[in-house]
N, C-alpha and C positions, 0 to 999 in steps of 0.2 A: 574496562568500561563497557557496559552493555551496548549493543548496537543492533539496529534494524538495517538489514541489507536488502537491496532491491536489484533485480536483474531482469533481462528479457527471458522469454521461454527457452530460447536457444542456448542459454548459458546455465540453465538449472542443474543439469547433471554435474558439470565441473564445479559449480558454486557450492552444491551440497557436499562434494568431496573435500573441497578446499576449506569451507567454513565450519562444517559439522554443526549445522543449526539444530536447535531442539524442536523448532516448529517451522512449518512451511505453509505458505498461503498461495493458492493459485487463483487468479482472476482471469478467466477466459471466456470466450463465447460459450453458450450452453452446449453446443454440439461438439466442442473440442474437449475430448476426453484425455486429460493429462494423467498418465499413470504416476503413482508414487515411485520416486526413484529408488532403485537398488534395494538396500536393506533399511530404508528409512521407515520408521514406525507409522503405519497407516493412520492410527488414531491421532497423530500429531500433524496430519496434512489436511488442511481445510480447503475445499474446492468450492468456489463461488462462481456460478454461471451467469454471466451478464455481458452484454455488448458495451463497448466503450462509447456511450452516447451521453449527452448532457440533458437531453429532453426526451420524454417518452415518445415512442413511434410504434404503431401497431405491429409491424413485422419484426421488431427487435425486443430483446429483454433488457430493459433499462435497469440500472442499479436502483434498488429500492430499499425501503427502511429495514426489511428483514435481512437483506444482504449485510447491511452495516451492523445490525444487531448481532448477527452471527460472527462477523469480524471482531467486534468488541468482546463478546463472550468468549471466543476462542482465545484471544490474546490475554485475557485476564489470567489464564493458566500459565502463561509464559513467565518463568521465574528470573529471566534475564541473566542466567549463568552462562548460557550459550546463546549464540546469535539467533535471531528470528530472520527468516528469508521470505521475501514476498516477491512474486513475479506475476506479470501479465504477458501479453503477446510481445510487446516491444520494450517494456520496462520504462514507459514514459508517462502514462496517464492513470490507469486504474491502480497500478501498484504504487505509484508515488502518492496518490491520494490516500491509499490505505496506510502507507508508512507514516504519513503526516497525521492521520487519524490516531494511530497507535501511539505515536510520540506525544500528541496532545493528551490523549487519555492518561498517559503515565506521568504527566507533568501538571503542576498546578495551573489553574486557570490564570490567564493574564500573560502567558508565555508564548502565545500563538505566533506573534510576529518573529520572535527569536527563533522558534522552530522552523518557520517558513524561510528565514534567512539562512539557517544551517542547511535546509534542504536545497536551496538555490545554489549555495556554495559547493555542496557535495555533488550536485547533479544539475549542471547548467541547462541540460536538456529536459528537465522535469516540467510536465504540464498536467498537474493534478486534475483529475476528473472533477469538474465543479459540482456535479450532482452528488457524488460520494461525499465530497467535502461539506456540502450544504446539509445533507442528511446527518452526517456525524456531528456537525455544529449543533444541530437541534437535539440530537440524542445525548450529547455531552453537556448540554446547557451552556454553550459558549457565547450565546447572545450575538452571533454574527461575526465574532472575532476570528474564527477559523476562515470563513469566507473572505473577510477583509484581508487577512494575512496572505492568502493565496492570490488574491487579486493584486496585492501590492508587489508580489513577486515579478509580475509582468510575464511576457511571453518567454518561453525557453528557446534554446538553440534548436533549430530544425535538424533532426537526424532521423534516419530510417529505423535505428534501433539504439536503445540506451545501452549503457555500460554498467557493470556491477559497481555499486557504490554503497557506502555506509552512511546512515543517518544516526548520529550518536545521541544518547539520551543524557541529560545532565541531572 
């Protein structure tokens, strides 16, 4: 069964070796230059520079529509034969919002609540970035269902760093 994996930055090298993903997505602050690991194909590594904020602030780069459009376009090429690996600094917010976005994109509309429930079960620590979710909801024409599903998840466990987990697709 195809899966989207999420981990913190500190676990990327070992996760790439363990999972052998076909695609890798990095969501870090714009100044954080995350090199492509080892012999991973560079054209299958998407880097999106944004801060983990929910509202725009002048001194930060907020997630914007172009970031989410790039995420969606990049993952359209994922054939689901190998895992997709997504990471941010802690594996809690930007990466979980992106995993939720990809799962929704690859699932028929109306399944947002079920996907959010699978996300919460797989990652009790998940706190999907609400700005990314709202932008994706609009771009995927989900009429607020993605936002509502993430809101219904409630707060996640407070941790310094998330752990590697899989969000399965059905």
